[in-house]
Biotite code that builds the C-alpha atoms (Angstrom):
import biotite.structure as struc

atoms = struc.array([
    struc.Atom([53.436, 303.519, 133.816], chain_id="A", res_id=1, res_name="UNK", atom_name="CA", element="C"),
    struc.Atom([52.255, 305.114, 130.568], chain_id="A", res_id=2, res_name="UNK", atom_name="CA", element="C"),
    struc.Atom([49.367, 303.330, 128.998], chain_id="A", res_id=3, res_name="UNK", atom_name="CA", element="C"),
    struc.Atom([49.400, 302.053, 125.468], chain_id="A", res_id=4, res_name="UNK", atom_name="CA", element="C"),
    struc.Atom([47.173, 303.964, 123.069], chain_id="A", res_id=5, res_name="UNK", atom_name="CA", element="C"),
    struc.Atom([44.078, 302.416, 121.610], chain_id="A", res_id=6, res_name="UNK", atom_name="CA", element="C"),
    struc.Atom([44.934, 301.123, 118.178], chain_id="A", res_id=7, res_name="UNK", atom_name="CA", element="C"),
    struc.Atom([42.642, 301.467, 115.213], chain_id="A", res_id=8, res_name="UNK", atom_name="CA", element="C"),
    struc.Atom([41.714, 297.952, 114.194], chain_id="A", res_id=9, res_name="UNK", atom_name="CA", element="C"),
    struc.Atom([41.140, 297.252, 110.518], chain_id="A", res_id=10, res_name="UNK", atom_name="CA", element="C"),
    struc.Atom([37.854, 295.586, 109.588], chain_id="A", res_id=11, res_name="UNK", atom_name="CA", element="C"),
    struc.Atom([39.616, 292.642, 107.874], chain_id="A", res_id=12, res_name="UNK", atom_name="CA", element="C"),
    struc.Atom([39.241, 290.349, 110.892], chain_id="A", res_id=13, res_name="UNK", atom_name="CA", element="C"),
    struc.Atom([38.576, 290.408, 114.615], chain_id="A", res_id=14, res_name="UNK", atom_name="CA", element="C"),
    struc.Atom([41.514, 291.664, 116.612], chain_id="A", res_id=15, res_name="UNK", atom_name="CA", element="C"),
    struc.Atom([43.745, 289.783, 118.992], chain_id="A", res_id=16, res_name="UNK", atom_name="CA", element="C"),
    struc.Atom([43.550, 291.613, 122.298], chain_id="A", res_id=17, res_name="UNK", atom_name="CA", element="C"),
    struc.Atom([46.838, 292.092, 124.181], chain_id="A", res_id=18, res_name="UNK", atom_name="CA", element="C"),
    struc.Atom([46.623, 293.317, 127.785], chain_id="A", res_id=19, res_name="UNK", atom_name="CA", element="C"),
    struc.Atom([50.111, 293.889, 129.120], chain_id="A", res_id=20, res_name="UNK", atom_name="CA", element="C"),
    struc.Atom([51.014, 296.066, 132.106], chain_id="A", res_id=21, res_name="UNK", atom_name="CA", element="C"),
    struc.Atom([54.518, 296.735, 130.750], chain_id="A", res_id=22, res_name="UNK", atom_name="CA", element="C"),
    struc.Atom([54.093, 299.087, 127.796], chain_id="A", res_id=23, res_name="UNK", atom_name="CA", element="C"),
    struc.Atom([57.389, 298.088, 126.176], chain_id="A", res_id=24, res_name="UNK", atom_name="CA", element="C"),
    struc.Atom([56.577, 294.371, 126.384], chain_id="A", res_id=25, res_name="UNK", atom_name="CA", element="C"),
    struc.Atom([53.055, 295.007, 125.099], chain_id="A", res_id=26, res_name="UNK", atom_name="CA", element="C"),
    struc.Atom([54.225, 297.032, 122.115], chain_id="A", res_id=27, res_name="UNK", atom_name="CA", element="C"),
    struc.Atom([56.918, 294.484, 121.252], chain_id="A", res_id=28, res_name="UNK", atom_name="CA", element="C"),
    struc.Atom([54.374, 291.665, 121.503], chain_id="A", res_id=29, res_name="UNK", atom_name="CA", element="C"),
    struc.Atom([51.903, 293.551, 119.319], chain_id="A", res_id=30, res_name="UNK", atom_name="CA", element="C"),
    struc.Atom([54.559, 294.118, 116.630], chain_id="A", res_id=31, res_name="UNK", atom_name="CA", element="C"),
    struc.Atom([55.900, 290.546, 116.841], chain_id="A", res_id=32, res_name="UNK", atom_name="CA", element="C"),
    struc.Atom([52.468, 288.943, 116.631], chain_id="A", res_id=33, res_name="UNK", atom_name="CA", element="C"),
    struc.Atom([51.462, 290.996, 113.601], chain_id="A", res_id=34, res_name="UNK", atom_name="CA", element="C"),
    struc.Atom([54.818, 290.226, 111.918], chain_id="A", res_id=35, res_name="UNK", atom_name="CA", element="C"),
    struc.Atom([53.985, 286.525, 112.384], chain_id="A", res_id=36, res_name="UNK", atom_name="CA", element="C"),
    struc.Atom([50.569, 286.970, 110.786], chain_id="A", res_id=37, res_name="UNK", atom_name="CA", element="C"),
    struc.Atom([48.621, 286.986, 114.058], chain_id="A", res_id=38, res_name="UNK", atom_name="CA", element="C"),
    struc.Atom([46.338, 289.957, 114.090], chain_id="A", res_id=39, res_name="UNK", atom_name="CA", element="C"),
    struc.Atom([45.450, 292.659, 113.707], chain_id="A", res_id=40, res_name="UNK", atom_name="CA", element="C"),
    struc.Atom([46.229, 293.268, 117.349], chain_id="A", res_id=41, res_name="UNK", atom_name="CA", element="C"),
    struc.Atom([45.024, 295.879, 119.773], chain_id="A", res_id=42, res_name="UNK", atom_name="CA", element="C"),
    struc.Atom([46.978, 296.450, 122.983], chain_id="A", res_id=43, res_name="UNK", atom_name="CA", element="C"),
    struc.Atom([46.147, 298.037, 126.304], chain_id="A", res_id=44, res_name="UNK", atom_name="CA", element="C"),
    struc.Atom([48.213, 298.632, 129.422], chain_id="A", res_id=45, res_name="UNK", atom_name="CA", element="C"),
    struc.Atom([45.538, 297.710, 131.930], chain_id="A", res_id=46, res_name="UNK", atom_name="CA", element="C"),
    struc.Atom([42.274, 295.896, 132.407], chain_id="A", res_id=47, res_name="UNK", atom_name="CA", element="C"),
    struc.Atom([40.167, 299.060, 132.634], chain_id="A", res_id=48, res_name="UNK", atom_name="CA", element="C"),
    struc.Atom([41.228, 300.188, 129.163], chain_id="A", res_id=49, res_name="UNK", atom_name="CA", element="C"),
    struc.Atom([40.626, 296.693, 127.783], chain_id="A", res_id=50, res_name="UNK", atom_name="CA", element="C"),
    struc.Atom([37.159, 296.502, 129.372], chain_id="A", res_id=51, res_name="UNK", atom_name="CA", element="C"),
    struc.Atom([36.284, 299.840, 127.781], chain_id="A", res_id=52, res_name="UNK", atom_name="CA", element="C"),
    struc.Atom([37.271, 298.486, 124.356], chain_id="A", res_id=53, res_name="UNK", atom_name="CA", element="C"),
    struc.Atom([35.371, 295.252, 125.033], chain_id="A", res_id=54, res_name="UNK", atom_name="CA", element="C"),
    struc.Atom([32.160, 297.232, 125.509], chain_id="A", res_id=55, res_name="UNK", atom_name="CA", element="C"),
    struc.Atom([31.928, 297.518, 121.723], chain_id="A", res_id=56, res_name="UNK", atom_name="CA", element="C"),
    struc.Atom([34.246, 294.794, 120.431], chain_id="A", res_id=57, res_name="UNK", atom_name="CA", element="C"),
    struc.Atom([34.853, 291.065, 120.723], chain_id="A", res_id=58, res_name="UNK", atom_name="CA", element="C"),
    struc.Atom([38.361, 289.855, 119.901], chain_id="A", res_id=59, res_name="UNK", atom_name="CA", element="C"),
    struc.Atom([39.194, 286.605, 118.155], chain_id="A", res_id=60, res_name="UNK", atom_name="CA", element="C"),
    struc.Atom([41.633, 285.692, 120.962], chain_id="A", res_id=61, res_name="UNK", atom_name="CA", element="C"),
    struc.Atom([43.532, 287.404, 123.759], chain_id="A", res_id=62, res_name="UNK", atom_name="CA", element="C"),
    struc.Atom([46.845, 287.523, 125.613], chain_id="A", res_id=63, res_name="UNK", atom_name="CA", element="C"),
    struc.Atom([46.399, 288.560, 129.239], chain_id="A", res_id=64, res_name="UNK", atom_name="CA", element="C"),
    struc.Atom([49.072, 289.697, 131.664], chain_id="A", res_id=65, res_name="UNK", atom_name="CA", element="C"),
    struc.Atom([48.025, 287.896, 134.864], chain_id="A", res_id=66, res_name="UNK", atom_name="CA", element="C"),
    struc.Atom([48.619, 290.934, 137.050], chain_id="A", res_id=67, res_name="UNK", atom_name="CA", element="C"),
    struc.Atom([47.964, 294.573, 136.159], chain_id="A", res_id=68, res_name="UNK", atom_name="CA", element="C"),
    struc.Atom([49.408, 296.397, 139.117], chain_id="A", res_id=69, res_name="UNK", atom_name="CA", element="C"),
    struc.Atom([47.275, 295.276, 142.054], chain_id="A", res_id=70, res_name="UNK", atom_name="CA", element="C"),
    struc.Atom([44.618, 293.509, 139.949], chain_id="A", res_id=71, res_name="UNK", atom_name="CA", element="C"),
    struc.Atom([44.480, 290.102, 138.365], chain_id="A", res_id=72, res_name="UNK", atom_name="CA", element="C"),
    struc.Atom([43.251, 289.306, 134.869], chain_id="A", res_id=73, res_name="UNK", atom_name="CA", element="C"),
    struc.Atom([40.435, 287.169, 136.289], chain_id="A", res_id=74, res_name="UNK", atom_name="CA", element="C"),
    struc.Atom([37.629, 289.684, 135.550], chain_id="A", res_id=75, res_name="UNK", atom_name="CA", element="C"),
    struc.Atom([38.816, 289.944, 131.931], chain_id="A", res_id=76, res_name="UNK", atom_name="CA", element="C"),
    struc.Atom([39.210, 286.174, 131.706], chain_id="A", res_id=77, res_name="UNK", atom_name="CA", element="C"),
    struc.Atom([35.622, 285.714, 132.923], chain_id="A", res_id=78, res_name="UNK", atom_name="CA", element="C"),
    struc.Atom([34.318, 288.220, 130.383], chain_id="A", res_id=79, res_name="UNK", atom_name="CA", element="C"),
    struc.Atom([36.247, 286.627, 127.524], chain_id="A", res_id=80, res_name="UNK", atom_name="CA", element="C"),
    struc.Atom([35.222, 283.109, 128.548], chain_id="A", res_id=81, res_name="UNK", atom_name="CA", element="C"),
    struc.Atom([31.553, 284.193, 128.684], chain_id="A", res_id=82, res_name="UNK", atom_name="CA", element="C"),
    struc.Atom([31.895, 285.383, 125.074], chain_id="A", res_id=83, res_name="UNK", atom_name="CA", element="C"),
    struc.Atom([33.670, 282.210, 123.969], chain_id="A", res_id=84, res_name="UNK", atom_name="CA", element="C"),
    struc.Atom([36.954, 284.018, 123.327], chain_id="A", res_id=85, res_name="UNK", atom_name="CA", element="C"),
    struc.Atom([40.058, 281.842, 123.809], chain_id="A", res_id=86, res_name="UNK", atom_name="CA", element="C"),
    struc.Atom([42.942, 283.403, 125.717], chain_id="A", res_id=87, res_name="UNK", atom_name="CA", element="C"),
    struc.Atom([46.368, 282.678, 127.083], chain_id="A", res_id=88, res_name="UNK", atom_name="CA", element="C"),
    struc.Atom([48.144, 284.172, 130.069], chain_id="A", res_id=89, res_name="UNK", atom_name="CA", element="C"),
    struc.Atom([51.595, 285.786, 129.895], chain_id="A", res_id=90, res_name="UNK", atom_name="CA", element="C"),
    struc.Atom([52.874, 286.469, 133.383], chain_id="A", res_id=91, res_name="UNK", atom_name="CA", element="C"),
    struc.Atom([55.834, 287.079, 135.659], chain_id="A", res_id=92, res_name="UNK", atom_name="CA", element="C"),
    struc.Atom([54.027, 284.912, 138.218], chain_id="A", res_id=93, res_name="UNK", atom_name="CA", element="C"),
    struc.Atom([54.137, 281.141, 138.183], chain_id="A", res_id=94, res_name="UNK", atom_name="CA", element="C"),
    struc.Atom([50.876, 279.385, 137.348], chain_id="A", res_id=95, res_name="UNK", atom_name="CA", element="C"),
    struc.Atom([50.628, 278.068, 140.895], chain_id="A", res_id=96, res_name="UNK", atom_name="CA", element="C"),
    struc.Atom([49.840, 281.642, 141.991], chain_id="A", res_id=97, res_name="UNK", atom_name="CA", element="C"),
    struc.Atom([46.847, 281.926, 139.654], chain_id="A", res_id=98, res_name="UNK", atom_name="CA", element="C"),
    struc.Atom([43.201, 281.556, 140.510], chain_id="A", res_id=99, res_name="UNK", atom_name="CA", element="C"),
    struc.Atom([41.970, 277.990, 139.846], chain_id="A", res_id=100, res_name="UNK", atom_name="CA", element="C"),
    struc.Atom([39.149, 279.529, 137.804], chain_id="A", res_id=101, res_name="UNK", atom_name="CA", element="C"),
    struc.Atom([41.613, 280.208, 134.990], chain_id="A", res_id=102, res_name="UNK", atom_name="CA", element="C"),
    struc.Atom([41.434, 276.475, 134.414], chain_id="A", res_id=103, res_name="UNK", atom_name="CA", element="C"),
    struc.Atom([43.347, 275.127, 131.479], chain_id="A", res_id=104, res_name="UNK", atom_name="CA", element="C"),
    struc.Atom([44.201, 278.461, 129.865], chain_id="A", res_id=105, res_name="UNK", atom_name="CA", element="C"),
    struc.Atom([47.727, 278.232, 128.417], chain_id="A", res_id=106, res_name="UNK", atom_name="CA", element="C"),
    struc.Atom([50.186, 279.899, 130.785], chain_id="A", res_id=107, res_name="UNK", atom_name="CA", element="C"),
    struc.Atom([53.517, 281.395, 129.707], chain_id="A", res_id=108, res_name="UNK", atom_name="CA", element="C"),
    struc.Atom([55.974, 282.806, 132.208], chain_id="A", res_id=109, res_name="UNK", atom_name="CA", element="C"),
    struc.Atom([57.901, 285.924, 131.232], chain_id="A", res_id=110, res_name="UNK", atom_name="CA", element="C"),
    struc.Atom([60.185, 286.194, 129.389], chain_id="A", res_id=111, res_name="UNK", atom_name="CA", element="C"),
    struc.Atom([58.529, 283.678, 127.076], chain_id="A", res_id=112, res_name="UNK", atom_name="CA", element="C"),
    struc.Atom([59.442, 284.289, 123.417], chain_id="A", res_id=113, res_name="UNK", atom_name="CA", element="C"),
    struc.Atom([56.584, 285.746, 121.413], chain_id="A", res_id=114, res_name="UNK", atom_name="CA", element="C"),
    struc.Atom([56.926, 283.025, 118.768], chain_id="A", res_id=115, res_name="UNK", atom_name="CA", element="C"),
    struc.Atom([55.833, 280.397, 121.317], chain_id="A", res_id=116, res_name="UNK", atom_name="CA", element="C"),
    struc.Atom([52.702, 282.395, 122.122], chain_id="A", res_id=117, res_name="UNK", atom_name="CA", element="C"),
    struc.Atom([52.097, 283.120, 118.437], chain_id="A", res_id=118, res_name="UNK", atom_name="CA", element="C"),
    struc.Atom([51.955, 279.374, 117.746], chain_id="A", res_id=119, res_name="UNK", atom_name="CA", element="C"),
    struc.Atom([49.455, 278.922, 120.582], chain_id="A", res_id=120, res_name="UNK", atom_name="CA", element="C"),
    struc.Atom([47.343, 281.821, 119.309], chain_id="A", res_id=121, res_name="UNK", atom_name="CA", element="C"),
    struc.Atom([47.420, 280.423, 115.760], chain_id="A", res_id=122, res_name="UNK", atom_name="CA", element="C"),
    struc.Atom([45.940, 277.205, 117.128], chain_id="A", res_id=123, res_name="UNK", atom_name="CA", element="C"),
    struc.Atom([43.256, 279.156, 119.018], chain_id="A", res_id=124, res_name="UNK", atom_name="CA", element="C"),
    struc.Atom([42.162, 281.385, 116.146], chain_id="A", res_id=125, res_name="UNK", atom_name="CA", element="C"),
    struc.Atom([40.360, 278.733, 114.077], chain_id="A", res_id=126, res_name="UNK", atom_name="CA", element="C"),
    struc.Atom([38.464, 277.840, 117.242], chain_id="A", res_id=127, res_name="UNK", atom_name="CA", element="C"),
    struc.Atom([37.380, 281.466, 117.613], chain_id="A", res_id=128, res_name="UNK", atom_name="CA", element="C"),
    struc.Atom([35.880, 281.680, 114.144], chain_id="A", res_id=129, res_name="UNK", atom_name="CA", element="C"),
])
């Protein structure tokens, strides 16, 4: 699966991190969120790329694909939670398959419309400030 390129994030506000294993879904989500005023966004196709970006950045909020190939989003969720970054999960898997440690993170099963997640992110963003 081709990975999504690292986007240049304008300095106007912290980015919304999108980690999505399906490049087409990730790109569409990135475009849809920004069109709805959520962003800027920065998208990655796997957790390793996202962790590399997180070495120097802290997003305002995040959308995590629960599974990136054979890995779960739990390591990213732990890192974001430690930094106080709110996140939601967008997954093909049902919530019952998730690690209990994800707690009360909002969970959206694919193919959830982006507008539903955009509303949830809009509610999270004031909390991230």
